[in-house]
N, C-alpha and C positions, 0 to 999 in steps of 0.2 A: 448475499453474505458476503460473500470474498467483499466486493463492492465496498460494504458499509466496514467493513472490520479495518480493510484498508489504506479508507474515507481521513480513520480514525485514525491510526497509526500515522499515516500520512502526516499531522498539524500536529502531531508532540514532533517526528520528526523535522516539519520546518523549523520547531523552535531550538530542534540541538543543532543544529544547521548554523543558524543565525549565532548562536550563542560560541557554538568553535568555530566559526569564521573572525566572530573579535576576542575571542581568548590566544588564536595562535597572533591575532594581529598585536593583541596587549602584551602576548610573551614572547614579542620577534621571533616570533621563528618561521615567517617567511614576509614580508614585502608588506605594505598596508595592500598596492593594487593585487597582487596575488590574494591575500588574505577574501578582501571585500570584491573582488572578483570573484573567484573561485567559489565564494558565498553563493554570490547572487547567481550563474552559471547554477549551482546545486539546489537553490532557490526555486529557481522557471523550471529546470526538468521534473522535483519534483512536484511540483503544482501541474504540471504535464502529467506526472503521473499519475492525478486522479482523475482526471479524464480519459486517460487509457485504461484504467481500471476496466469502464464497459467493454474492453473489446479481450478478444480471446487471449493474445500473448500481453497485454496489460502486467497481470501481475508478474510477467518474465521479465517486463520490462524496467519495476518496479525492482523488482528482487539483484537485476545489475548496478542501477543504482544505490542499493543497498550495499555492493557489494562493495562499485565505484569509492563510494563515501570512507567505508572500510580502512581499502587500501593509502586514502589519507593520514593514516595512523603513522606512516613511511616521514610522513613531516614532524608528525609530533606524538610518540606512543600513546597518550594517554586517546586519544580518538581511536586506537584501536579496540579499547576496552567500551568506551560509549559505543562504535559503529557495529562491534562483537553482538553486543545487548541488542541494538535496535534490528538488528541485522536475525538473530534468534528469536524475538519477538515476530517477526513478518515471517518466516517460517513459520511458528505456530499459529500464526494468525491462518495464517493460508491452511494450513491443514484439517484447523477447526473447521477454516470456513465450506471445504469442499463434504467435510463431514457431513453439516447441517444442511449444506444445499443439497446432497445425495438425500439425506432422511426427506427433507420439505416436496421433493421434487415426485416422492411415492405420496403423501397425503395430497400432494396439487392434481395430478393427474386421478386419483380416485375424485375428487369434490370434481371435477371438470366431467366424467364417466359419466357420476351419478346426474349435472347436471344438463350433458344431452340426451340422458335417457328419460329426463324428467322433460324436457324441453319437447321428445320425440312424442313422448305418451298425450303431453297437449295437443300438439298439433292432430293426432288422431281421435280426439275424442273431438274437435269443434268442427 
């Protein structure tokens, strides 16, 4: 569930990164090279984050990206607000994902036990 929730949130994050880069360029807060270069780097890193979510450390990788993106608020203070919102939603999604995965693990284990017992009964009757 963590991978699914994380992927959905990263999709929204990609749109936010693009809009942030364009806003920083439009407000002339940084040079065009830095605005679009930084936007490109963050986009690539977040797309990699979707693939890294399959790894045990993937959620920590994306959390680090979330924090780094929030720190762009030192360039323009509005990014603190938007980055902070996405950071809070990320933490909530990971908490709920862990909770749901723990609940599902019990159900899946019970199902697998029943399947093993049923296949054991079928092999003894043949």
